[in-house]
C-alpha positions in Angstrom: -15.6 0.5 15.0 -13.7 1.6 12.0 -13.0 5.4 11.4 -11.3 7.5 8.9 -7.9 8.4 9.9 -5.7 11.3 8.3 -2.6 9.9 7.1 -0.7 12.6 4.8 -1.3 15.1 1.9 -1.5 14.1 -1.7 1.6 15.9 -2.5 3.7 13.8 -0.3 3.3 10.9 -2.7 4.6 11.5 -6.3 2.9 9.8 -9.2 4.4 6.3 -9.4 5.7 6.0 -5.8 5.0 4.4 -2.6 5.5 5.7 0.9 5.0 4.2 4.3 3.5 5.7 7.2 3.0 4.5 10.9 -0.8 4.9 11.5 -2.2 3.8 14.9 0.8 1.3 15.2 0.4 -0.2 11.9 2.9 0.3 9.1 0.8 1.3 6.1 2.0 1.7 2.5 0.2 4.3 0.1 1.0 4.1 -3.3 0.0 6.7 -6.2 -0.9 5.2 -9.5 -2.2 7.0 -12.6 -3.8 9.7 -10.2 -5.3 7.1 -7.9 -4.0 6.4 -4.3 -4.2 2.8 -2.8 -3.3 1.8 0.7 -2.1 -1.6 1.9 -0.2 -3.1 4.7 3.7 -2.6 4.6 4.4 -6.3 5.1 4.9 -9.0 2.3 2.9 -12.0 3.4 5.5 -14.4 2.4 8.2 -13.5 4.8 7.1 -10.3 6.4 9.5 -7.9 4.7 8.5 -4.4 4.0 6.8 -3.8 0.6 7.8 0.0 0.6 11.2 -1.0 -0.7 9.6 -2.9 -3.6 9.2 -2.1 -7.3 5.8 -0.7 -8.1 4.6 -1.0 -11.9 1.1 0.0 -12.5 -1.0 -1.5 -9.6 1.4 -4.4 -8.9 4.0 -4.0 -6.3 7.1 -6.6 -6.0 8.7 -7.4 -2.8 12.2 -6.5 -3.1 13.5 -9.6 -1.1 11.9 -12.6 -2.8 9.9 -11.3 -5.7 6.4 -12.0 -4.6 3.9 -9.6 -6.3 0.6 -8.3 -5.2 -2.2 -6.4 -6.7 -2.4 -3.3 -4.5 -6.0 -2.6 -5.6 -7.3 -5.8 -4.3 -4.3 -7.6 -2.1 -4.5 -10.5 -4.4 -1.2 -12.3 -4.9 0.1 -12.1 -8.7 3.2 -13.9 -8.3 4.6 -16.4 -5.9 6.4 -17.4 -3.7 3.6 -15.4 -1.6 0.3 -17.6 -1.4 -1.7 -15.2 1.0 -3.1 -11.9 -0.1 -2.0 -8.6 1.6 -4.3 -6.4 3.6 -5.7 -3.6 1.9 -7.5 -0.3 3.5 -10.2 1.8 2.2 -8.9 5.3 1.2 -10.5 8.6 0.3 -8.9 11.9 -0.7 -10.6 15.1 0.7 -9.1 18.6 -0.3 -5.7 17.1 -0.9 -5.7 15.0 2.3 -5.6 11.2 2.2 -7.5 9.3 4.8 -7.6 5.5 5.4 -10.1 3.6 7.2 -9.1 1.6 10.3 
């Protein structure tokens, strides 16, 4: 059964930034884009490199290692060499606390 898990507070992730967190043995990224937060796996589907090191532009994160790009709102591949989407997680904010559903 999936449940909501507290990850961090909103002030820990500045606008336009991505941070990584270990949540129940999973490496999760949370990005702050235009006032909205998004959660996704901290692993490029191309060669398993961490996405937290990548460049975030609007809702697209680019893997710093081979340039694969992903839409963090859907997990979809935006630019190869990746061909497999990344896993995204439902996220909610309550009283400045960020929860993801695992």
